[in-house]
PDB file with SEQRES, HELIX, SHEET and CRYST1 records, atoms N, CA, C and O in Angstrom:
SEQRES   1 A   89  MET ALA ASN ILE LYS SER ALA GLN LYS ARG VAL LEU VAL          
SEQRES   2 A   89  ALA GLU ARG ASN HIS ALA ARG ASN VAL ALA PHE LYS THR          
SEQRES   3 A   89  SER VAL LYS THR ALA LEU LYS LYS VAL LEU GLU ALA ALA          
SEQRES   4 A   89  LYS SER LYS ASP ASP GLU SER LEU LYS ALA SER LEU SER          
SEQRES   5 A   89  ASN ALA TYR GLN LEU CYS ASP LYS ALA VAL ALA LYS GLY          
SEQRES   6 A   89  ILE LEU HIS LYS LYS THR ALA ALA ARG LYS LYS SER ARG          
SEQRES   7 A   89  ILE THR LYS ALA ALA ASN LYS LEU LEU ALA GLU                  
HELIX    1 AA1 LYS A    5  SER A   41  1                                  37    
HELIX    2 AA2 ASP A   44  LYS A   64  1                                  21    
HELIX    3 AA3 LYS A   69  ALA A   88  1                                  20    
CRYST1    1.000    1.000    1.000  90.00  90.00  90.00 P 1           1          
ATOM      1  N   MET A   1     231.525 -87.696  93.623  1.00  0.00           N  
ATOM      2  CA  MET A   1     231.907 -88.534  94.665  1.00  0.00           C  
ATOM      3  C   MET A   1     233.286 -88.147  95.160  1.00  0.00           C  
ATOM      4  O   MET A   1     234.148 -87.723  94.391  1.00  0.00           O  
ATOM      5  N   ALA A   2     233.476 -88.303  96.457  1.00  0.00           N  
ATOM      6  CA  ALA A   2     234.777 -87.963  96.980  1.00  0.00           C  
ATOM      7  C   ALA A   2     235.946 -89.027  96.562  1.00  0.00           C  
ATOM      8  O   ALA A   2     235.687 -90.170  96.187  1.00  0.00           O  
ATOM      9  N   ASN A   3     237.137 -88.547  96.666  1.00  0.00           N  
ATOM     10  CA  ASN A   3     238.354 -89.417  96.200  1.00  0.00           C  
ATOM     11  C   ASN A   3     238.797 -90.253  97.496  1.00  0.00           C  
ATOM     12  O   ASN A   3     239.181 -91.416  97.369  1.00  0.00           O  
ATOM     13  N   ILE A   4     238.737 -89.672  98.649  1.00  0.00           N  
ATOM     14  CA  ILE A   4     239.238 -90.386  99.783  1.00  0.00           C  
ATOM     15  C   ILE A   4     238.275 -91.342 100.306  1.00  0.00           C  
ATOM     16  O   ILE A   4     237.069 -91.113 100.225  1.00  0.00           O  
ATOM     17  N   LYS A   5     238.757 -92.449 100.863  1.00  0.00           N  
ATOM     18  CA  LYS A   5     237.872 -93.661 101.216  1.00  0.00           C  
ATOM     19  C   LYS A   5     237.019 -93.276 102.380  1.00  0.00           C  
ATOM     20  O   LYS A   5     235.841 -93.633 102.420  1.00  0.00           O  
ATOM     21  N   SER A   6     237.557 -92.565 103.325  1.00  0.00           N  
ATOM     22  CA  SER A   6     236.703 -92.227 104.491  1.00  0.00           C  
ATOM     23  C   SER A   6     235.635 -91.202 104.007  1.00  0.00           C  
ATOM     24  O   SER A   6     234.496 -91.221 104.472  1.00  0.00           O  
ATOM     25  N   ALA A   7     235.972 -90.439 103.202  1.00  0.00           N  
ATOM     26  CA  ALA A   7     234.981 -89.323 102.751  1.00  0.00           C  
ATOM     27  C   ALA A   7     233.892 -90.035 101.996  1.00  0.00           C  
ATOM     28  O   ALA A   7     232.731 -89.668 102.178  1.00  0.00           O  
ATOM     29  N   GLN A   8     234.156 -91.016 101.166  1.00  0.00           N  
ATOM     30  CA  GLN A   8     233.135 -91.903 100.331  1.00  0.00           C  
ATOM     31  C   GLN A   8     232.270 -92.554 101.419  1.00  0.00           C  
ATOM     32  O   GLN A   8     231.050 -92.580 101.258  1.00  0.00           O  
ATOM     33  N   LYS A   9     232.807 -93.057 102.471  1.00  0.00           N  
ATOM     34  CA  LYS A   9     232.049 -93.746 103.483  1.00  0.00           C  
ATOM     35  C   LYS A   9     230.933 -92.684 104.106  1.00  0.00           C  
ATOM     36  O   LYS A   9     229.736 -92.924 104.263  1.00  0.00           O  
ATOM     37  N   ARG A  10     231.577 -91.539 104.397  1.00  0.00           N  
ATOM     38  CA  ARG A  10     230.643 -90.537 105.106  1.00  0.00           C  
ATOM     39  C   ARG A  10     229.620 -90.079 104.142  1.00  0.00           C  
ATOM     40  O   ARG A  10     228.539 -89.703 104.597  1.00  0.00           O  
ATOM     41  N   VAL A  11     229.825 -90.065 102.886  1.00  0.00           N  
ATOM     42  CA  VAL A  11     228.774 -89.626 101.967  1.00  0.00           C  
ATOM     43  C   VAL A  11     227.693 -90.770 101.996  1.00  0.00           C  
ATOM     44  O   VAL A  11     226.500 -90.464 102.010  1.00  0.00           O  
ATOM     45  N   LEU A  12     228.088 -92.052 102.005  1.00  0.00           N  
ATOM     46  CA  LEU A  12     227.148 -93.129 101.951  1.00  0.00           C  
ATOM     47  C   LEU A  12     226.233 -93.107 103.347  1.00  0.00           C  
ATOM     48  O   LEU A  12     225.033 -93.378 103.389  1.00  0.00           O  
ATOM     49  N   VAL A  13     226.994 -92.758 104.379  1.00  0.00           N  
ATOM     50  CA  VAL A  13     226.278 -92.707 105.741  1.00  0.00           C  
ATOM     51  C   VAL A  13     225.315 -91.637 105.827  1.00  0.00           C  
ATOM     52  O   VAL A  13     224.226 -91.755 106.389  1.00  0.00           O  
ATOM     53  N   ALA A  14     225.770 -90.503 105.213  1.00  0.00           N  
ATOM     54  CA  ALA A  14     224.905 -89.198 105.099  1.00  0.00           C  
ATOM     55  C   ALA A  14     223.688 -89.597 104.343  1.00  0.00           C  
ATOM     56  O   ALA A  14     222.580 -89.351 104.818  1.00  0.00           O  
ATOM     57  N   GLU A  15     223.806 -90.130 103.324  1.00  0.00           N  
ATOM     58  CA  GLU A  15     222.667 -90.511 102.426  1.00  0.00           C  
ATOM     59  C   GLU A  15     221.713 -91.455 103.080  1.00  0.00           C  
ATOM     60  O   GLU A  15     220.502 -91.339 102.891  1.00  0.00           O  
ATOM     61  N   ARG A  16     222.220 -92.389 103.846  1.00  0.00           N  
ATOM     62  CA  ARG A  16     221.247 -93.410 104.679  1.00  0.00           C  
ATOM     63  C   ARG A  16     220.630 -92.635 105.717  1.00  0.00           C  
ATOM     64  O   ARG A  16     219.432 -92.803 105.941  1.00  0.00           O  
ATOM     65  N   ASN A  17     221.348 -91.748 106.427  1.00  0.00           N  
ATOM     66  CA  ASN A  17     220.668 -91.083 107.568  1.00  0.00           C  
ATOM     67  C   ASN A  17     219.644 -90.047 107.076  1.00  0.00           C  
ATOM     68  O   ASN A  17     218.606 -89.829 107.702  1.00  0.00           O  
ATOM     69  N   HIS A  18     219.966 -89.420 105.945  1.00  0.00           N  
ATOM     70  CA  HIS A  18     218.959 -88.621 105.172  1.00  0.00           C  
ATOM     71  C   HIS A  18     217.678 -89.290 104.914  1.00  0.00           C  
ATOM     72  O   HIS A  18     216.598 -88.777 105.209  1.00  0.00           O  
ATOM     73  N   ALA A  19     217.813 -90.484 104.340  1.00  0.00           N  
ATOM     74  CA  ALA A  19     216.626 -91.347 104.002  1.00  0.00           C  
ATOM     75  C   ALA A  19     215.822 -91.648 105.240  1.00  0.00           C  
ATOM     76  O   ALA A  19     214.592 -91.603 105.221  1.00  0.00           O  
ATOM     77  N   ARG A  20     216.534 -91.965 106.345  1.00  0.00           N  
ATOM     78  CA  ARG A  20     215.816 -92.265 107.560  1.00  0.00           C  
ATOM     79  C   ARG A  20     215.142 -91.034 108.083  1.00  0.00           C  
ATOM     80  O   ARG A  20     213.980 -91.090 108.487  1.00  0.00           O  
ATOM     81  N   ASN A  21     215.798 -89.985 108.088  1.00  0.00           N  
ATOM     82  CA  ASN A  21     215.256 -88.712 108.616  1.00  0.00           C  
ATOM     83  C   ASN A  21     213.959 -88.292 107.862  1.00  0.00           C  
ATOM     84  O   ASN A  21     212.911 -88.001 108.437  1.00  0.00           O  
ATOM     85  N   VAL A  22     214.138 -88.291 106.539  1.00  0.00           N  
ATOM     86  CA  VAL A  22     212.862 -88.074 105.749  1.00  0.00           C  
ATOM     87  C   VAL A  22     211.722 -88.883 105.955  1.00  0.00           C  
ATOM     88  O   VAL A  22     210.598 -88.381 105.930  1.00  0.00           O  
ATOM     89  N   ALA A  23     211.919 -90.188 106.173  1.00  0.00           N  
ATOM     90  CA  ALA A  23     210.919 -91.099 106.390  1.00  0.00           C  
ATOM     91  C   ALA A  23     210.249 -90.819 107.709  1.00  0.00           C  
ATOM     92  O   ALA A  23     209.025 -90.828 107.834  1.00  0.00           O  
ATOM     93  N   PHE A  24     211.072 -90.575 108.667  1.00  0.00           N  
ATOM     94  CA  PHE A  24     210.497 -90.216 110.157  1.00  0.00           C  
ATOM     95  C   PHE A  24     209.688 -88.952 110.063  1.00  0.00           C  
ATOM     96  O   PHE A  24     208.587 -88.875 110.608  1.00  0.00           O  
ATOM     97  N   LYS A  25     210.242 -87.909 109.344  1.00  0.00           N  
ATOM     98  CA  LYS A  25     209.475 -86.741 109.268  1.00  0.00           C  
ATOM     99  C   LYS A  25     208.217 -87.008 108.594  1.00  0.00           C  
ATOM    100  O   LYS A  25     207.193 -86.543 109.095  1.00  0.00           O  
ATOM    101  N   THR A  26     208.151 -87.684 107.543  1.00  0.00           N  
ATOM    102  CA  THR A  26     206.914 -87.925 106.811  1.00  0.00           C  
ATOM    103  C   THR A  26     205.865 -88.701 107.814  1.00  0.00           C  
ATOM    104  O   THR A  26     204.672 -88.399 107.822  1.00  0.00           O  
ATOM    105  N   SER A  27     206.392 -89.687 108.624  1.00  0.00           N  
ATOM    106  CA  SER A  27     205.435 -90.269 109.640  1.00  0.00           C  
ATOM    107  C   SER A  27     204.922 -89.192 110.622  1.00  0.00           C  
ATOM    108  O   SER A  27     203.784 -89.248 111.090  1.00  0.00           O  
ATOM    109  N   VAL A  28     205.693 -88.328 110.882  1.00  0.00           N  
ATOM    110  CA  VAL A  28     205.190 -87.315 111.924  1.00  0.00           C  
ATOM    111  C   VAL A  28     204.121 -86.416 111.178  1.00  0.00           C  
ATOM    112  O   VAL A  28     203.093 -86.091 111.773  1.00  0.00           O  
ATOM    113  N   LYS A  29     204.341 -86.049 109.988  1.00  0.00           N  
ATOM    114  CA  LYS A  29     203.361 -85.278 109.179  1.00  0.00           C  
ATOM    115  C   LYS A  29     202.083 -86.111 109.053  1.00  0.00           C  
ATOM    116  O   LYS A  29     201.007 -85.565 109.296  1.00  0.00           O  
ATOM    117  N   THR A  30     202.130 -87.369 108.697  1.00  0.00           N  
ATOM    118  CA  THR A  30     201.002 -88.231 108.500  1.00  0.00           C  
ATOM    119  C   THR A  30     200.177 -88.355 109.906  1.00  0.00           C  
ATOM    120  O   THR A  30     198.947 -88.381 109.933  1.00  0.00           O  
ATOM    121  N   ALA A  31     200.923 -88.422 110.961  1.00  0.00           N  
ATOM    122  CA  ALA A  31     200.197 -88.509 112.242  1.00  0.00           C  
ATOM    123  C   ALA A  31     199.453 -87.211 112.638  1.00  0.00           C  
ATOM    124  O   ALA A  31     198.384 -87.259 113.246  1.00  0.00           O  
ATOM    125  N   LEU A  32     200.044 -86.052 112.281  1.00  0.00           N  
ATOM    126  CA  LEU A  32     199.492 -84.778 112.469  1.00  0.00           C  
ATOM    127  C   LEU A  32     198.061 -84.706 111.489  1.00  0.00           C  
ATOM    128  O   LEU A  32     197.035 -84.149 111.879  1.00  0.00           O  
ATOM    129  N   LYS A  33     198.172 -85.239 110.423  1.00  0.00           N  
ATOM    130  CA  LYS A  33     197.008 -85.241 109.533  1.00  0.00           C  
ATOM    131  C   LYS A  33     195.922 -86.127 110.074  1.00  0.00           C  
ATOM    132  O   LYS A  33     194.735 -85.819 109.959  1.00  0.00           O  
ATOM    133  N   LYS A  34     196.332 -87.234 110.668  1.00  0.00           N  
ATOM    134  CA  LYS A  34     195.335 -88.131 111.281  1.00  0.00           C  
ATOM    135  C   LYS A  34     194.705 -87.580 112.521  1.00  0.00           C  
ATOM    136  O   LYS A  34     193.646 -88.086 112.890  1.00  0.00           O  
ATOM    137  N   VAL A  35     195.273 -86.529 113.254  1.00  0.00           N  
ATOM    138  CA  VAL A  35     194.687 -85.953 114.314  1.00  0.00           C  
ATOM    139  C   VAL A  35     193.640 -84.946 113.721  1.00  0.00           C  
ATOM    140  O   VAL A  35     192.538 -84.880 114.267  1.00  0.00           O  
ATOM    141  N   LEU A  36     193.907 -84.196 112.685  1.00  0.00           N  
ATOM    142  CA  LEU A  36     192.860 -83.253 112.226  1.00  0.00           C  
ATOM    143  C   LEU A  36     191.740 -84.212 111.554  1.00  0.00           C  
ATOM    144  O   LEU A  36     190.605 -83.746 111.652  1.00  0.00           O  
ATOM    145  N   GLU A  37     191.822 -85.279 110.986  1.00  0.00           N  
ATOM    146  CA  GLU A  37     190.788 -86.180 110.416  1.00  0.00           C  
ATOM    147  C   GLU A  37     189.947 -86.531 111.565  1.00  0.00           C  
ATOM    148  O   GLU A  37     188.729 -86.385 111.460  1.00  0.00           O  
ATOM    149  N   ALA A  38     190.485 -86.997 112.699  1.00  0.00           N  
ATOM    150  CA  ALA A  38     189.879 -87.520 113.863  1.00  0.00           C  
ATOM    151  C   ALA A  38     188.971 -86.318 114.505  1.00  0.00           C  
ATOM    152  O   ALA A  38     187.840 -86.536 114.939  1.00  0.00           O  
ATOM    153  N   ALA A  39     189.571 -85.065 114.520  1.00  0.00           N  
ATOM    154  CA  ALA A  39     188.929 -83.970 115.073  1.00  0.00           C  
ATOM    155  C   ALA A  39     187.743 -83.599 114.052  1.00  0.00           C  
ATOM    156  O   ALA A  39     186.653 -83.266 114.516  1.00  0.00           O  
ATOM    157  N   LYS A  40     187.932 -83.648 112.791  1.00  0.00           N  
ATOM    158  CA  LYS A  40     186.797 -83.269 111.983  1.00  0.00           C  
ATOM    159  C   LYS A  40     185.666 -84.350 112.162  1.00  0.00           C  
ATOM    160  O   LYS A  40     184.497 -83.968 112.190  1.00  0.00           O  
ATOM    161  N   SER A  41     185.950 -85.584 112.275  1.00  0.00           N  
ATOM    162  CA  SER A  41     184.862 -86.552 112.462  1.00  0.00           C  
ATOM    163  C   SER A  41     184.252 -86.538 113.995  1.00  0.00           C  
ATOM    164  O   SER A  41     183.230 -87.148 114.309  1.00  0.00           O  
ATOM    165  N   LYS A  42     184.980 -85.807 114.823  1.00  0.00           N  
ATOM    166  CA  LYS A  42     184.493 -85.534 116.225  1.00  0.00           C  
ATOM    167  C   LYS A  42     184.364 -86.892 116.969  1.00  0.00           C  
ATOM    168  O   LYS A  42     183.498 -87.138 117.809  1.00  0.00           O  
ATOM    169  N   ASP A  43     185.358 -87.759 116.544  1.00  0.00           N  
ATOM    170  CA  ASP A  43     185.370 -89.059 117.313  1.00  0.00           C  
ATOM    171  C   ASP A  43     186.297 -88.848 118.462  1.00  0.00           C  
ATOM    172  O   ASP A  43     187.487 -88.643 118.223  1.00  0.00           O  
ATOM    173  N   ASP A  44     185.876 -88.880 119.635  1.00  0.00           N  
ATOM    174  CA  ASP A  44     186.804 -88.454 120.748  1.00  0.00           C  
ATOM    175  C   ASP A  44     187.904 -89.639 121.088  1.00  0.00           C  
ATOM    176  O   ASP A  44     189.074 -89.350 121.336  1.00  0.00           O  
ATOM    177  N   GLU A  45     187.463 -90.885 121.077  1.00  0.00           N  
ATOM    178  CA  GLU A  45     188.397 -91.931 121.221  1.00  0.00           C  
ATOM    179  C   GLU A  45     189.621 -91.902 120.271  1.00  0.00           C  
ATOM    180  O   GLU A  45     190.782 -91.988 120.671  1.00  0.00           O  
ATOM    181  N   SER A  46     189.247 -91.773 118.962  1.00  0.00           N  
ATOM    182  CA  SER A  46     190.284 -91.803 117.988  1.00  0.00           C  
ATOM    183  C   SER A  46     191.164 -90.505 117.890  1.00  0.00           C  
ATOM    184  O   SER A  46     192.314 -90.490 117.452  1.00  0.00           O  
ATOM    185  N   LEU A  47     190.446 -89.381 118.373  1.00  0.00           N  
ATOM    186  CA  LEU A  47     191.141 -88.215 118.475  1.00  0.00           C  
ATOM    187  C   LEU A  47     192.276 -88.410 119.567  1.00  0.00           C  
ATOM    188  O   LEU A  47     193.447 -88.091 119.357  1.00  0.00           O  
ATOM    189  N   LYS A  48     191.855 -88.919 120.657  1.00  0.00           N  
ATOM    190  CA  LYS A  48     192.891 -89.072 121.762  1.00  0.00           C  
ATOM    191  C   LYS A  48     193.984 -90.032 121.452  1.00  0.00           C  
ATOM    192  O   LYS A  48     195.119 -89.828 121.884  1.00  0.00           O  
ATOM    193  N   ALA A  49     193.702 -91.049 120.736  1.00  0.00           N  
ATOM    194  CA  ALA A  49     194.673 -92.080 120.343  1.00  0.00           C  
ATOM    195  C   ALA A  49     195.588 -91.443 119.275  1.00  0.00           C  
ATOM    196  O   ALA A  49     196.805 -91.583 119.399  1.00  0.00           O  
ATOM    197  N   SER A  50     195.093 -90.771 118.259  1.00  0.00           N  
ATOM    198  CA  SER A  50     195.936 -90.183 117.286  1.00  0.00           C  
ATOM    199  C   SER A  50     196.785 -88.894 117.829  1.00  0.00           C  
ATOM    200  O   SER A  50     197.908 -88.608 117.414  1.00  0.00           O  
ATOM    201  N   LEU A  51     196.098 -88.198 118.779  1.00  0.00           N  
ATOM    202  CA  LEU A  51     196.905 -87.159 119.338  1.00  0.00           C  
ATOM    203  C   LEU A  51     198.113 -87.720 120.162  1.00  0.00           C  
ATOM    204  O   LEU A  51     199.247 -87.254 120.052  1.00  0.00           O  
ATOM    205  N   SER A  52     197.818 -88.648 120.910  1.00  0.00           N  
ATOM    206  CA  SER A  52     198.927 -89.381 121.726  1.00  0.00           C  
ATOM    207  C   SER A  52     199.971 -89.772 120.829  1.00  0.00           C  
ATOM    208  O   SER A  52     201.130 -89.428 121.061  1.00  0.00           O  
ATOM    209  N   ASN A  53     199.628 -90.560 119.677  1.00  0.00           N  
ATOM    210  CA  ASN A  53     200.592 -90.997 118.739  1.00  0.00           C  
ATOM    211  C   ASN A  53     201.381 -89.863 118.107  1.00  0.00           C  
ATOM    212  O   ASN A  53     202.576 -90.031 117.861  1.00  0.00           O  
ATOM    213  N   ALA A  54     200.794 -88.760 117.842  1.00  0.00           N  
ATOM    214  CA  ALA A  54     201.469 -87.639 117.196  1.00  0.00           C  
ATOM    215  C   ALA A  54     202.485 -87.106 118.209  1.00  0.00           C  
ATOM    216  O   ALA A  54     203.659 -86.894 117.907  1.00  0.00           O  
ATOM    217  N   TYR A  55     201.988 -86.907 119.388  1.00  0.00           N  
ATOM    218  CA  TYR A  55     202.957 -86.411 120.475  1.00  0.00           C  
ATOM    219  C   TYR A  55     204.100 -87.387 120.682  1.00  0.00           C  
ATOM    220  O   TYR A  55     205.218 -86.931 120.918  1.00  0.00           O  
ATOM    221  N   GLN A  56     203.904 -88.689 120.611  1.00  0.00           N  
ATOM    222  CA  GLN A  56     204.888 -89.628 120.796  1.00  0.00           C  
ATOM    223  C   GLN A  56     205.914 -89.490 119.662  1.00  0.00           C  
ATOM    224  O   GLN A  56     207.116 -89.419 119.920  1.00  0.00           O  
ATOM    225  N   LEU A  57     205.484 -89.456 118.519  1.00  0.00           N  
ATOM    226  CA  LEU A  57     206.397 -89.415 117.234  1.00  0.00           C  
ATOM    227  C   LEU A  57     207.265 -88.035 117.269  1.00  0.00           C  
ATOM    228  O   LEU A  57     208.444 -87.982 116.919  1.00  0.00           O  
ATOM    229  N   CYS A  58     206.516 -86.941 117.736  1.00  0.00           N  
ATOM    230  CA  CYS A  58     207.265 -85.702 117.862  1.00  0.00           C  
ATOM    231  C   CYS A  58     208.416 -85.920 118.820  1.00  0.00           C  
ATOM    232  O   CYS A  58     209.582 -85.667 118.514  1.00  0.00           O  
ATOM    233  N   ASP A  59     208.052 -86.386 119.955  1.00  0.00           N  
ATOM    234  CA  ASP A  59     209.122 -86.606 121.018  1.00  0.00           C  
ATOM    235  C   ASP A  59     210.205 -87.470 120.583  1.00  0.00           C  
ATOM    236  O   ASP A  59     211.377 -87.188 120.833  1.00  0.00           O  
ATOM    237  N   LYS A  60     209.835 -88.586 119.895  1.00  0.00           N  
ATOM    238  CA  LYS A  60     210.749 -89.487 119.393  1.00  0.00           C  
ATOM    239  C   LYS A  60     211.830 -88.783 118.379  1.00  0.00           C  
ATOM    240  O   LYS A  60     213.035 -89.035 118.352  1.00  0.00           O  
ATOM    241  N   ALA A  61     211.204 -87.943 117.638  1.00  0.00           N  
ATOM    242  CA  ALA A  61     211.979 -87.219 116.498  1.00  0.00           C  
ATOM    243  C   ALA A  61     213.088 -86.309 117.270  1.00  0.00           C  
ATOM    244  O   ALA A  61     214.240 -86.189 116.853  1.00  0.00           O  
ATOM    245  N   VAL A  62     212.617 -85.715 118.390  1.00  0.00           N  
ATOM    246  CA  VAL A  62     213.510 -85.004 119.152  1.00  0.00           C  
ATOM    247  C   VAL A  62     214.652 -85.811 119.735  1.00  0.00           C  
ATOM    248  O   VAL A  62     215.820 -85.456 119.579  1.00  0.00           O  
ATOM    249  N   ALA A  63     214.337 -86.811 120.354  1.00  0.00           N  
ATOM    250  CA  ALA A  63     215.219 -87.771 120.858  1.00  0.00           C  
ATOM    251  C   ALA A  63     216.252 -88.179 119.837  1.00  0.00           C  
ATOM    252  O   ALA A  63     217.449 -88.221 120.119  1.00  0.00           O  
ATOM    253  N   LYS A  64     215.799 -88.461 118.712  1.00  0.00           N  
ATOM    254  CA  LYS A  64     216.720 -88.854 117.750  1.00  0.00           C  
ATOM    255  C   LYS A  64     217.460 -87.801 117.049  1.00  0.00           C  
ATOM    256  O   LYS A  64     218.370 -88.094 116.273  1.00  0.00           O  
ATOM    257  N   GLY A  65     217.147 -86.698 117.262  1.00  0.00           N  
ATOM    258  CA  GLY A  65     217.781 -85.419 116.638  1.00  0.00           C  
ATOM    259  C   GLY A  65     217.463 -85.120 115.323  1.00  0.00           C  
ATOM    260  O   GLY A  65     218.226 -84.507 114.576  1.00  0.00           O  
ATOM    261  N   ILE A  66     216.146 -85.609 114.948  1.00  0.00           N  
ATOM    262  CA  ILE A  66     215.541 -85.332 113.648  1.00  0.00           C  
ATOM    263  C   ILE A  66     214.887 -83.998 113.666  1.00  0.00           C  
ATOM    264  O   ILE A  66     214.954 -83.265 112.679  1.00  0.00           O  
ATOM    265  N   LEU A  67     214.261 -83.658 114.743  1.00  0.00           N  
ATOM    266  CA  LEU A  67     213.501 -82.300 114.905  1.00  0.00           C  
ATOM    267  C   LEU A  67     214.233 -81.582 116.078  1.00  0.00           C  
ATOM    268  O   LEU A  67     214.814 -82.187 116.980  1.00  0.00           O  
ATOM    269  N   HIS A  68     214.153 -80.354 115.981  1.00  0.00           N  
ATOM    270  CA  HIS A  68     214.491 -79.467 117.146  1.00  0.00           C  
ATOM    271  C   HIS A  68     213.392 -79.519 118.189  1.00  0.00           C  
ATOM    272  O   HIS A  68     212.205 -79.644 117.888  1.00  0.00           O  
ATOM    273  N   LYS A  69     213.877 -79.409 119.518  1.00  0.00           N  
ATOM    274  CA  LYS A  69     212.750 -79.583 120.477  1.00  0.00           C  
ATOM    275  C   LYS A  69     211.685 -78.388 120.403  1.00  0.00           C  
ATOM    276  O   LYS A  69     210.537 -78.591 120.797  1.00  0.00           O  
ATOM    277  N   LYS A  70     212.019 -77.312 119.965  1.00  0.00           N  
ATOM    278  CA  LYS A  70     211.056 -76.212 119.922  1.00  0.00           C  
ATOM    279  C   LYS A  70     210.210 -76.266 118.568  1.00  0.00           C  
ATOM    280  O   LYS A  70     209.107 -75.724 118.501  1.00  0.00           O  
ATOM    281  N   THR A  71     210.785 -76.950 117.490  1.00  0.00           N  
ATOM    282  CA  THR A  71     209.953 -77.316 116.451  1.00  0.00           C  
ATOM    283  C   THR A  71     208.919 -78.329 116.762  1.00  0.00           C  
ATOM    284  O   THR A  71     207.779 -78.193 116.320  1.00  0.00           O  
ATOM    285  N   ALA A  72     209.257 -79.342 117.503  1.00  0.00           N  
ATOM    286  CA  ALA A  72     208.252 -80.354 118.009  1.00  0.00           C  
ATOM    287  C   ALA A  72     207.258 -79.694 118.940  1.00  0.00           C  
ATOM    288  O   ALA A  72     206.070 -79.979 118.792  1.00  0.00           O  
ATOM    289  N   ALA A  73     207.614 -78.860 119.866  1.00  0.00           N  
ATOM    290  CA  ALA A  73     206.687 -78.177 120.700  1.00  0.00           C  
ATOM    291  C   ALA A  73     205.779 -77.340 119.875  1.00  0.00           C  
ATOM    292  O   ALA A  73     204.573 -77.345 120.123  1.00  0.00           O  
ATOM    293  N   ARG A  74     206.263 -76.631 118.923  1.00  0.00           N  
ATOM    294  CA  ARG A  74     205.386 -75.732 118.031  1.00  0.00           C  
ATOM    295  C   ARG A  74     204.436 -76.632 117.254  1.00  0.00           C  
ATOM    296  O   ARG A  74     203.266 -76.252 117.200  1.00  0.00           O  
ATOM    297  N   LYS A  75     204.757 -77.750 116.654  1.00  0.00           N  
ATOM    298  CA  LYS A  75     203.943 -78.679 116.041  1.00  0.00           C  
ATOM    299  C   LYS A  75     202.866 -79.209 116.924  1.00  0.00           C  
ATOM    300  O   LYS A  75     201.712 -79.250 116.496  1.00  0.00           O  
ATOM    301  N   LYS A  76     203.181 -79.649 118.219  1.00  0.00           N  
ATOM    302  CA  LYS A  76     202.234 -80.178 119.088  1.00  0.00           C  
ATOM    303  C   LYS A  76     201.243 -79.144 119.456  1.00  0.00           C  
ATOM    304  O   LYS A  76     200.032 -79.349 119.538  1.00  0.00           O  
ATOM    305  N   SER A  77     201.867 -77.970 119.681  1.00  0.00           N  
ATOM    306  CA  SER A  77     201.013 -76.899 120.161  1.00  0.00           C  
ATOM    307  C   SER A  77     199.791 -76.558 119.089  1.00  0.00           C  
ATOM    308  O   SER A  77     198.615 -76.449 119.436  1.00  0.00           O  
ATOM    309  N   ARG A  78     200.238 -76.420 117.821  1.00  0.00           N  
ATOM    310  CA  ARG A  78     199.466 -76.064 116.739  1.00  0.00           C  
ATOM    311  C   ARG A  78     198.491 -77.076 116.459  1.00  0.00           C  
ATOM    312  O   ARG A  78     197.333 -76.748 116.201  1.00  0.00           O  
ATOM    313  N   ILE A  79     198.864 -78.320 116.486  1.00  0.00           N  
ATOM    314  CA  ILE A  79     197.807 -79.482 116.233  1.00  0.00           C  
ATOM    315  C   ILE A  79     196.802 -79.492 117.303  1.00  0.00           C  
ATOM    316  O   ILE A  79     195.619 -79.625 116.991  1.00  0.00           O  
ATOM    317  N   THR A  80     197.141 -79.368 118.510  1.00  0.00           N  
ATOM    318  CA  THR A  80     196.289 -79.358 119.633  1.00  0.00           C  
ATOM    319  C   THR A  80     195.237 -78.141 119.443  1.00  0.00           C  
ATOM    320  O   THR A  80     194.029 -78.290 119.630  1.00  0.00           O  
ATOM    321  N   LYS A  81     195.776 -77.042 119.088  1.00  0.00           N  
ATOM    322  CA  LYS A  81     194.912 -75.840 118.956  1.00  0.00           C  
ATOM    323  C   LYS A  81     193.926 -75.994 117.817  1.00  0.00           C  
ATOM    324  O   LYS A  81     192.789 -75.530 117.892  1.00  0.00           O  
ATOM    325  N   ALA A  82     194.419 -76.710 116.669  1.00  0.00           N  
ATOM    326  CA  ALA A  82     193.579 -76.938 115.578  1.00  0.00           C  
ATOM    327  C   ALA A  82     192.476 -77.913 115.920  1.00  0.00           C  
ATOM    328  O   ALA A  82     191.320 -77.733 115.537  1.00  0.00           O  
ATOM    329  N   ALA A  83     192.851 -78.945 116.646  1.00  0.00           N  
ATOM    330  CA  ALA A  83     191.886 -79.954 116.956  1.00  0.00           C  
ATOM    331  C   ALA A  83     190.787 -79.413 117.849  1.00  0.00           C  
ATOM    332  O   ALA A  83     189.600 -79.684 117.666  1.00  0.00           O  
ATOM    333  N   ASN A  84     191.261 -78.590 118.881  1.00  0.00           N  
ATOM    334  CA  ASN A  84     190.320 -77.968 119.769  1.00  0.00           C  
ATOM    335  C   ASN A  84     189.306 -77.122 119.042  1.00  0.00           C  
ATOM    336  O   ASN A  84     188.119 -77.118 119.369  1.00  0.00           O  
ATOM    337  N   LYS A  85     189.816 -76.373 118.003  1.00  0.00           N  
ATOM    338  CA  LYS A  85     188.972 -75.444 117.306  1.00  0.00           C  
ATOM    339  C   LYS A  85     187.994 -76.226 116.442  1.00  0.00           C  
ATOM    340  O   LYS A  85     186.850 -75.809 116.258  1.00  0.00           O  
ATOM    341  N   LEU A  86     188.461 -77.412 115.886  1.00  0.00           N  
ATOM    342  CA  LEU A  86     187.444 -78.156 115.087  1.00  0.00           C  
ATOM    343  C   LEU A  86     186.514 -78.878 115.917  1.00  0.00           C  
ATOM    344  O   LEU A  86     185.402 -79.165 115.473  1.00  0.00           O  
ATOM    345  N   LEU A  87     186.888 -79.213 117.144  1.00  0.00           N  
ATOM    346  CA  LEU A  87     185.856 -79.813 118.149  1.00  0.00           C  
ATOM    347  C   LEU A  87     184.804 -78.954 118.619  1.00  0.00           C  
ATOM    348  O   LEU A  87     183.679 -79.343 118.932  1.00  0.00           O  
ATOM    349  N   ALA A  88     185.289 -77.570 118.659  1.00  0.00           N  
ATOM    350  CA  ALA A  88     184.371 -76.530 119.269  1.00  0.00           C  
ATOM    351  C   ALA A  88     183.277 -76.168 118.065  1.00  0.00           C  
ATOM    352  O   ALA A  88     182.241 -75.619 118.441  1.00  0.00           O  
ATOM    353  N   GLU A  89     183.404 -76.382 116.936  1.00  0.00           N  
ATOM    354  CA  GLU A  89     182.600 -76.030 115.830  1.00  0.00           C  
ATOM    355  C   GLU A  89     181.296 -76.999 115.884  1.00  0.00           C  
ATOM    356  O   GLU A  89     180.420 -76.904 115.024  1.00  0.00           O  
TER     357      GLU A  89                                                      
END                                                                             
């Protein structure tokens, strides 16, 4: 732990932000998995809803600075591509 009081505060803030970022990234991953599950079940309504939710979470992560915008774009592109592939089967 740091000796200077302001440095100690920064360590605490960094830990808190890290925990928040990890939780948000986990929710993004869960949303992406739900899209794949909906695509496998070929349920069109749940697929649209889960895809919309996944897009929304990716965009929120970019706005909060948790994900880079190109990372979010790549995730959205890959999940859409995978969902379309599962629906085509």
